[in-house]
N, C-alpha and C positions, 0 to 999 in steps of 0.2 A: 831360803833356797829359791832358786830360780826355776820357773816353769821350763819343761823340756822344749817347748816350742815357743816361738815368739808370739805374743798376743796378736789376735787379728787386727788389721788396721781399722780404725774408726772411720765411719763414712763421713764425707765432707758435709758440712752444713749446706742446706739448699741455698742457692743464690737468689732464687725467686720462688714463688709458689708455682707448682706444676699442677695443671689441670688434667685429670685422668682422661684418657681417650674416650671413655664411655660418655662423658659429659659433652665432648665435641661432637660425637656422633648424634647424640640426642638433640643438640642445638641445631645441627644441620637438618635433621629430619623435621624438626619443628618449623624451620624456615621454609623448607619445601612444602610443608602442609599449608602454611600461611599463603605462599605464592600460588599454590593450586586453588585455594579458596578464592583468592582475588581474581584469578582468571575465570573461574566458574561464575562469579558474580558479574564480571564484565560481560561475558557472553550472554548471561541471562537478562541483563539490563538493556541489551541492544534491541532496537525495534526489529521486527521480522523483515526479511529481505523483500517480501511482497506485503506492503502495508495493507491493513484491512481498511476498507472504505468506511468512513465514519457515518455518512448518510446512506440512504438507499439509492442505488443506481440501477435503473431498469432500462433496457433497450427494447422497445415494443413496436410492432407494426401499426401503422396508422390506417384505420378503416375508413373513417370520415373526419372531416375538419369543417367547422363552421366558424365564421367570424363572430366575435362577441363572447360574452360570458356564458358559461353553462347555466341553463335554466331548467326548471322542472325536476322531475324525479331522476336522480343520477345514480348510476351503478358504479361498481369498482372499475369498470372499463371506460367510463366517461370521465375524462380528466381535463381540467382547465389548464391553460397556459400559465406560466408563472406571472405574467403581467395581466392575466385575466382578460385578454383580448381575443382569445380563441378557445374553442371547445373541441376536444378530440374524442372520438370513439376508438379505442385501442384494441388490438388483437394480441396474439401470443408474442412471446419474445424471450428475453433472457435477463437474469439478474446477475450483476457483477458484485462480488463481495471483497475481492482483493485485486490490486493492480500492481504492476511493477513500479510505475511512477505516474505522476500527473504534474503538468506544468502549464503555464500560460504563455502565449505568444502574441505579438503584435501582428494584426492582419494588414493587408495592403492599404486599407483605408485608415480610419481613425480607431477602429474597433479592436477588440481583443478576442482571442479564441483560447480554448482549453484543450490540451492534448493529453490523451491517456495512452500509456504503453501497457497493453494487456498481457496477461500470463498466457502461455501456450494453450491451455485448455479453453480459455475464453476466446482466443484468436480463432480457433476452429469453429466454435459456435457462432461467432460474429460473421465469419466467412459464409457459413451456411445460411444464416438469416439474411445477410445482404445479397447473397446470390438470388434468393427467392424474391426479394424486394426489387432488384434491378430489372426483373422481368415484368413488373407490374406497371400500370399507368397511374398518373397522379389522381388522387392523393394517396393511393394504395402503395406507392413506391417510397413513401416517406418513413423514416425511422425516428420515432419519438424517443427522446432521452428524458426519462422521468426521474425526478429526485424529490423525495418527501411529498409525494402525491401531486406534483405539478409537472407539466411538460416544460422543460428548459429550452429545448430546441427540437425541431422536427424537419430536418433537411431531406430533400429527395435523394434517393440512392440511384445513381445512374450506372454504377458498376460495383461488383463485389469488393468488399474491404477485406483483403487477405493478409496484410502485413502486420496486423496486431496493433496498429496505431489508429486510434479513434480520435478525431478532432471535432469538438463542438464549436461551431462558428455561428454566432448569432449577433455579430457586431456588438459584443458585450462591452460594457464600460470596464475600465480597469478594476474598479471596486467589485463588480459582478464576477469578473474572472478570478480575482483574488479570493472571493468568497467560495467559488467552486473548487479552487485548488485546496483551500483549507478544509472544505467539506469532504472532499474525496481523497486527499493526500494524507 
């Protein structure tokens, strides 16, 4: 006897393996997670936009300057020049811990200079300090740049430095300028 209804059609055999939708969604989420992790690692590994100064960089008022090496009992305010050819007694000033950038430039002669681009908070402090110095007579109008316990440069300040660019010019050799850029950059 025949069944009253025809039998249901048999499904066609699969032509290829089908991957369930859940697997595709999980794979996509995993790929997004990996990409987000890579972006976070990239951002975390970038240097800060204002690099930290590697050495110490102080800008201090010059109170006195004498030729020759520092002798006798010295205090933290008595600092020798880097070449040990002058001795300075220094007053108050400021310490810079971060800069926007530091670069070296050829001066008009044969020497090199080092230029710092300061952050806004240091620009204001430098402006106030150099405004005070510009009113003084030599040697009290000089601004000593002190790095690692030595005076690198101590130029006279004739007008306030307000633009946030500080240039150390001391007719440095190329090697000296490169060393300062590496130290501060």
